C-alpha positions in Angstrom: -25.8 -12.9 24.5 -22.1 -13.7 25.0 -19.4 -12.9 22.6 -16.7 -15.2 21.5 -13.4 -13.6 20.7 -11.4 -14.6 17.6 -7.7 -14.0 17.1 -6.3 -13.3 13.6 -3.1 -14.9 12.5 -3.0 -14.5 8.7 -4.3 -11.7 6.5 -3.8 -12.0 2.7 -5.1 -9.4 0.3 -6.8 -10.2 -2.9 -4.8 -9.4 -6.0 -6.5 -7.5 -8.8 -5.7 -9.1 -12.1 -3.3 -6.3 -13.3 -2.4 -7.4 -16.8 -5.9 -8.3 -17.9 -7.2 -4.7 -17.9 -7.0 -2.6 -21.0 -7.2 1.2 -20.6 -7.2 3.9 -23.3 -3.8 5.5 -22.7 -1.1 6.8 -25.0 1.8 5.7 -22.7 3.8 2.8 -24.1 4.3 1.3 -20.7 2.8 1.8 -17.2 2.5 0.3 -13.8 0.2 1.2 -10.9 0.8 0.0 -7.3 -1.4 0.0 -4.2 1.2 1.2 -1.8 -0.8 0.0 1.2 -0.4 -3.6 0.4 2.3 -3.6 -2.3 0.0 -5.1 -5.0 0.3 -4.3 -8.7 -3.2 -3.1 -9.7 -2.5 -2.4 -13.4 0.4 -2.8 -15.8 1.1 -2.3 -19.5 4.4 -3.6 -20.9 5.9 -2.7 -17.6 9.1 -4.7 -18.3 9.9 -3.1 -21.7 13.2 -1.1 -21.7 12.8 2.6 -22.6 14.3 6.0 -22.3 13.0 7.6 -19.1 14.0 11.2 -19.5 14.0 13.2 -16.3 12.6 10.3 -14.2 16.4 9.7 -14.1 16.5 12.5 -11.5 14.6 10.3 -9.0 17.8 8.2 -8.8 19.9 11.3 -8.8 17.9 12.5 -5.8 18.0 9.2 -4.0 21.8 8.8 -4.3 22.2 12.5 -3.3 20.1 12.2 -0.2 21.8 9.0 0.9 25.2 10.7 0.7 24.4 14.2 2.2 25.0 14.5 5.9 23.3 17.9 6.3 20.8 19.1 3.7 21.1 22.6 5.0 24.9 22.8 4.5 25.9 25.3 1.8 27.7 24.9 -1.6 28.8 27.4 -4.2 27.7 26.9 -7.8 30.4 27.2 -10.5 30.6 27.2 -14.3 30.8 23.4 -14.5 27.3 23.2 -13.1 25.9 25.0 -16.2 28.3 23.6 -18.9 26.5 22.3 -22.0 23.0 22.8 -20.7 22.0 25.6 -23.1 23.3 23.6 -26.0 21.3 20.5 -24.9 18.2 22.7 -24.4 18.0 21.3 -20.9 15.6 22.7 -18.3 17.2 24.5 -15.5 16.0 25.5 -12.0 17.2 29.1 -12.4 20.3 29.1 -10.3 23.3 31.3 -11.3 27.0 30.9 -11.3 28.5 31.9 -7.9 25.3 31.6 -6.1 25.5 30.1 -2.6 22.7 27.5 -2.0 22.0 24.6 0.3 21.7 21.0 -0.7 18.0 21.3 0.2 17.7 24.1 -2.4 19.4 21.9 -5.0 17.1 18.9 -4.3 14.0 21.1 -4.6 15.4 22.6 -7.8 16.1 19.1 -9.1 12.6 17.6 -8.4 10.1 20.4 -8.8 11.2 22.3 -12.0 13.5 19.4 -13.0 16.6 21.5 -13.0 19.6 20.1 -14.8 21.8 22.7 -13.2 20.7 21.3 -9.8 21.5 17.8 -11.0 25.1 18.7 -12.1 25.7 20.7 -8.9 24.7 17.8 -6.7 26.9 15.4 -8.7 29.9 17.6 -8.5 29.7 18.5 -4.8 28.9 14.9 -3.7 31.1 12.8 -5.9 33.6 15.3 -7.3 32.4 14.8 -10.9 29.4 13.8 -12.9 31.1 10.7 -14.0 31.8 9.6 -10.4 28.2 10.3 -9.4 26.9 8.2 -12.4 29.1 5.3 -11.1 27.3 5.7 -7.7 23.9 5.6 -9.4 24.8 2.4 -11.2 26.2 0.9 -8.0 22.8 1.6 -6.4 21.1 -0.1 -9.4 23.2 -3.3 -8.7 22.4 -3.1 -5.0 18.7 -3.0 -5.8 19.1 -5.9 -8.2 17.6 -3.9 -11.1 18.4 -6.0 -14.2 16.9 -3.6 -16.9 18.2 -0.3 -15.7 21.4 1.7 -16.5 22.4 5.3 -16.1 24.8 7.4 -18.2 23.6 10.8 -17.2 22.4 12.5 -14.0 20.0 14.7 -16.0 18.1 12.2 -18.2 19.0 13.5 -21.7 18.4 10.9 -24.4 21.2 8.4 -24.5 21.2 4.7 -25.5 22.9 3.8 -22.3 20.4 5.6 -20.1 17.3 3.4 -19.7 15.0 1.6 -17.4 11.5 0.1 -17.4 8.2 1.2 -15.8 8.5 -1.5 -13.2 12.1 -0.7 -12.2 11.5 3.1 -12.2 8.6 2.3 -9.8 11.0 0.3 -7.6 13.5 3.2 -7.5 10.6 5.6 -6.8 9.3 3.4 -4.0 12.8 3.2 -2.4 13.2 7.0 -2.6 9.8 7.5 -1.0 11.1 5.7 2.2 13.0 8.9 2.8 10.9 11.6 4.5 12.9 14.5 2.9 12.4 13.1 -0.6 8.7 12.6 0.0 8.3 16.1 1.4 10.0 17.6 -1.6 8.0 15.8 -4.3 4.7 16.6 -2.6 5.6 20.3 -2.3 3.8 22.6 -4.8 5.9 25.7 -4.3 9.3 26.5 -2.8 11.6 29.5 -2.4 15.3 29.0 -2.2 17.0 29.8 1.1 18.5 33.0 -0.3 15.1 34.1 -1.6 16.4 34.4 -5.2 14.6 31.5 -6.9 11.1 30.2 -6.7 10.1 26.7 -7.8 6.8 25.3 -8.8 5.6 21.7 -9.3 5.5 21.0 -13.0 2.8 18.4 -12.5 0.5 20.9 -10.7 1.2 23.7 -13.1 0.6 21.6 -16.2 -2.6 20.1 -14.8 -3.9 23.5 -14.0 -2.9 25.0 -17.3 -4.7 22.3 -19.3 -7.6 22.0 -16.8 -6.9 18.4 -15.9 -8.7 17.5 -12.6 -6.3 15.3 -10.6 -6.7 16.6 -7.0 -5.7 13.2 -5.6 -2.2 13.4 -7.0 0.1 14.4 -4.1 3.2 14.9 -6.1 5.8 13.2 -8.3 8.3 13.8 -11.1 7.8 14.5 -14.8 10.1 13.7 -17.7 10.1 14.7 -21.3 12.5 14.2 -24.2 11.9 13.5 -27.9 13.0 9.9 -27.6 11.4 9.2 -24.2 8.1 11.0 -24.9 6.2 12.2 -21.9 7.0 10.3 -18.7 5.5 10.6 -15.2 6.0 9.1 -11.8 3.3 10.1 -9.2 1.9 9.2 -5.8 -1.8 9.7 -5.1 -4.3 9.2 -2.3 -8.1 8.9 -2.5 -10.6 7.2 -0.2 -7.8 6.2 2.2 -6.0 4.3 -0.5 -2.4 5.2 -1.4 -1.3 4.7 -5.0 1.9 5.0 -7.0 1.9 5.2 -10.8 4.7 5.3 -13.4 4.0 5.9 -17.1 6.6 6.0 -19.9 6.4 7.0 -23.5 3.2 9.0 -23.7 2.6 10.8 -27.0 4.9 13.9 -27.2 3.4 17.2 -28.4 2.9 20.6 -27.0 -0.9 20.6 -27.2 -1.5 18.6 -24.1 0.3 16.8 -21.3 -0.7 13.3 -22.3 1.3 11.8 -19.4 -0.9 13.6 -16.9 -4.0 12.7 -19.0 -3.0 9.0 -18.8 -2.5 9.3 -15.1 -6.0 10.7 -14.8 -7.4 7.9 -16.8 -5.7 5.2 -14.7 -6.3 6.8 -11.3 -10.0 7.6 -12.1 -10.7 4.0 -13.2 -9.5 2.5 -10.0 -10.8 5.3 -7.7 -14.3 4.9 -9.3 -14.4 1.1 -9.4 -12.3 -0.2 -6.6 -11.6 0.6 -2.9 -11.0 -0.7 0.6 -14.1 -2.9 1.3 -14.9 -4.1 4.8 -15.4 -7.8 4.1 -15.5 -8.9 7.7 -17.3 -6.8 10.4 -16.4 -7.6 14.0 -19.8 -6.4 15.1 -21.6 -9.1 13.1 -21.6 -12.7 14.4 -20.7 -15.4 12.0 -22.3 -18.3 13.9 -24.5 -19.1 16.9 -23.9 -22.1 19.1 -26.1 -23.6 21.9 -25.5 -22.7 25.5 -26.5 -25.0 28.4 -27.0 -24.5 32.1 -26.6 -20.7 31.8 -28.6 -17.5 31.7 -28.7 -17.6 27.9 -29.7 -20.1 25.3 -27.1 -19.3 22.6 -23.7 -17.8 22.3 -22.8 -15.8 19.3 -19.3 -16.1 17.7 -17.8 -12.9 16.5 -14.6 -12.1 14.5 -12.1 -10.2 16.6 -11.5 -7.4 14.2 -12.7 -5.8 10.9 -11.0 -7.2 7.8 -10.6 -4.8 4.9 -9.6 -5.9 1.3 -9.0 -3.9 -1.8 -11.8 -5.1 -4.1 -14.2 -3.9 -6.7 -17.0 -1.8 -5.3 -19.6 -4.3 -6.5 -17.8 -7.4 -5.3 -20.1 -10.4 -4.5 -20.5 -10.5 -0.7 -21.4 -14.2 -1.0 -17.8 -14.8 -2.0 -16.9 -14.4 1.7 -17.1 -17.8 3.3 -16.7 -18.8 7.0 -15.6 -22.3 7.9 -15.8 -23.0 11.6 -14.4 -26.2 13.1 -15.0 -26.4 16.8 -17.5 -26.9 19.6 -21.2 -26.6 18.7 -22.3 -26.3 22.3 -20.9 -24.6 25.5 -22.1 -24.6 29.1 -21.3 -23.0 32.4 -18.6 -25.7 32.8 -16.6 -24.1 29.9 -14.0 -21.7 31.3 -13.4 -18.1 30.1 -10.4 -18.2 27.6 -11.0 -21.8 26.7 -10.3 -22.7 23.0 -13.5 -23.5 21.2 -12.2 -24.2 17.7 -10.8 -22.6 14.5 -12.4 -20.2 12.1 -11.1 -20.0 8.5 -12.3 -17.1 6.3 -12.2 -17.4 2.5 -12.6 -14.9 -0.3 -13.7 -17.1 -3.2 -11.1 -19.9 -3.1 -8.5 -17.8 -1.3 -7.9 -18.2 2.4 -7.6 -14.7 3.8 -7.6 -15.3 7.5 -7.3 -18.1 10.2 -8.5 -17.4 13.7 -8.5 -19.3 17.0 -11.9 -19.0 18.7 -11.8 -18.5 22.5 -14.6 -18.0 25.0 -14.2 -14.5 26.3 -16.7 -14.4 29.1 -17.7 -16.4 32.1 -21.0 -18.3 31.6 -22.9 -18.3 34.9 -24.6 -21.5 36.1 -28.4 -21.3 36.2 -30.0 -24.0 38.4 -33.5 -23.6 37.0 -32.2 -24.0 33.4 -30.2 -27.0 34.5 -33.4 -28.5 36.0 -35.3 -27.8 32.8 -32.7 -29.1 30.4 -31.9 -32.2 32.4 -35.5 -32.9 33.7 -35.8 -36.4 32.2 -32.4 -37.4 33.5 -33.2 -36.0 37.0 -36.5 -37.8 37.0 -34.8 -41.0 35.9 -32.2 -40.7 38.6 -34.8 -40.1 41.3 -36.9 -43.0 40.0 -33.8 -45.2 40.1 -33.0 -44.1 43.6 -36.6 -44.8 44.7 -36.5 -48.2 43.0 -33.3 -49.1 44.8 -34.7 -48.0 48.1 -37.9 -49.9 47.5 -36.0 -53.1 46.5 -33.8 -52.9 49.6 -36.8 -52.5 51.8 -38.5 -55.5 50.2 -35.4 -57.5 50.6 -35.2 -56.5 54.3 -38.8 -57.6 54.9 -38.3 -61.0 53.4 -35.1 -61.4 55.5 -37.2 -60.6 58.6 
């Protein structure tokens, strides 16, 4: 049997109804993305303004990386980098006054243990002061067209003027993830500073291990905790070849359990267990058969040109995939290889997911015996007509004689 090749022009992914789902989480707001197609899979009050605690440091890191020429260049920490941190009960990375470190060390200290000392040192060395750096952060907010975000600190301590939403934190996180250095840092579990004096550990991994929360799919991210903001978390994860990004804000704050990580587990587990990349179109399976004339074969099978994968529920109804073919229902040896046969449209439910031009991809060889069989009556009729004409001419000739 001959294959017919189809060419894909359009591929639209089905959107999971994000806001309709209710999950048992303590976080006040949340948003989950499928990073592979950009779709929002789940959201809860994702546009509500809230304190974001140390998720602020994602923007601190983004602005820093965009303004540092060489991450391995060295800076010296001074007293200003530690001023007010003890009084604010801020978490530090463990650097000391007078220590010589690299910008890379500071970024790891900023994102893994959430060091406020690293944040202040980055701000001072890049912008001259924390105030100037905050101005740069807010300029980035304007550039990204974030309407519900404002920064008043590089650290993330509670302040009425330091706020965002789950959706806009996710947009900042997504922008930062475009940078390979940022992604490498937030997916690192352990790091030792270049001078060997300080060791950092991922707070996500350490808390998950401490409280025996099984989240092996979480690749990394950033935690945030203050009394006002509650427990916040931004993570990326990967399972079954699907890449996710999740931001949760305002989980219940107590020292008995990391409810932000528990919420992440609840959300990720639901989608990992119930959804996935489904092969809805298989290029090895024909979608239609059409008749072939005057050739070595009786039919030609029409095949999609490639597999089509959609992110759907595991138990999706396969009957929801519809093929609508508009083209020739018959081919012959007179049809040329590469000739357009028609158009195929593929639907999921009422959604058009693909449009393909169908082309004949092989030469159909002429078969004389099949031609005789298929056109037998016509051939007999033609022969009979020829004989009749000859007979009539002979009779006419006799009469004329």
